[in-house]
C-alpha positions, 0 to 999 in steps of 0.5 A: 458479465460487463468488463470493469470500466477503467480510467486514466489520471495524472498524479503529479509530483515535485519533479515526476508525473506517475500515470495511473490506470485504475477502476473507473470508480468503486461500483465496478466489479468483474469476477467471472470466474469467482477468484475473488469470491474464493478468497472471501472478497465479496463483490461490495469489496472487490473494487476497493483495491482499484481505486487511488484512496486519499491515504495512498496518495498521501503516503506516495508524497511522503515517499518523494523525498524519503531516503532511499539509497541502499534500502529494500522497501516493501508495500503492504496492502499496496492497491493501486500501488501509487507509492511503489510506482513513485519510488520505481520511478526514483530508482529505489528497491521496491516490492509490493504485495496485496491480497487482492487477485487483480492487484498485480495485474494493475501494478504491471500495466502501470509499470508499463504506462510509466515505462518503468522497470518491474516492480516484484509483487507478490500476492499474499495475506498476513497470516502466511508465514511461508511467503519467501518475501525475505526482510526489508529496511523499510515497510510502508503501508496506506490505510491498513487497519480498517478491521479490528483484527488488523492490529495483530495480523499487521504487526505480526506480518511486518515483524516476520518481514522487518530486518533488525534495524527497520523504518515502518511508515503507515498512513492512518485516517483515524482508524479506531485499531490505530492505538492498538497496532502502535502497542503492539509494534512496541511490544515487537521493540519498536519505538513510535511516534505520529504526526497529523498532516493534511495534503492536497490531493486530487479529490480534496484536501486530505488529513490523516496521521503519519505513523512512524515506528523505528527499530 
């Protein structure tokens, strides 16, 4: 099997540059031992963790000036984890999770590339209720609601890992599950607001909803 091809790019923020090692494109695939396949990740889905999506870049830009002092922050479904890398460069207390078996390896390489301190990472899914992650003051994620059943699973996962007082920020590019997810979160005691924003990303001007929940 031909190894997956990679690329290097630099994403510029107001006062920081984040260097990113990612897959060359969405056509890459490398699962020689069938690890991803055993987890239910098909060859068509394999590359999705390893490219920089506009939603992830938008979330990172939301984190440029986000108040981090004294807050334990969790990025859910991190993929290339650009928001986590940005927060790490700001010396935030950041932990990242993803289901893909290669996400942690790429995260560790990108931490080294940016000369940062190690970011705690756990490969987990939203069904697992014994992951020992603990609880957080802030939970963030980008484009997490792309399957119909994600609203139930994600809201339950957040509830398990949210402190009594917790802020949740999700970038959502108008997925159909947004409404059901917001309703689930409100039944868990979160207040809800949203604002549509447009940002200039590496690829194009990108518009999405910033979903904010506070409890």
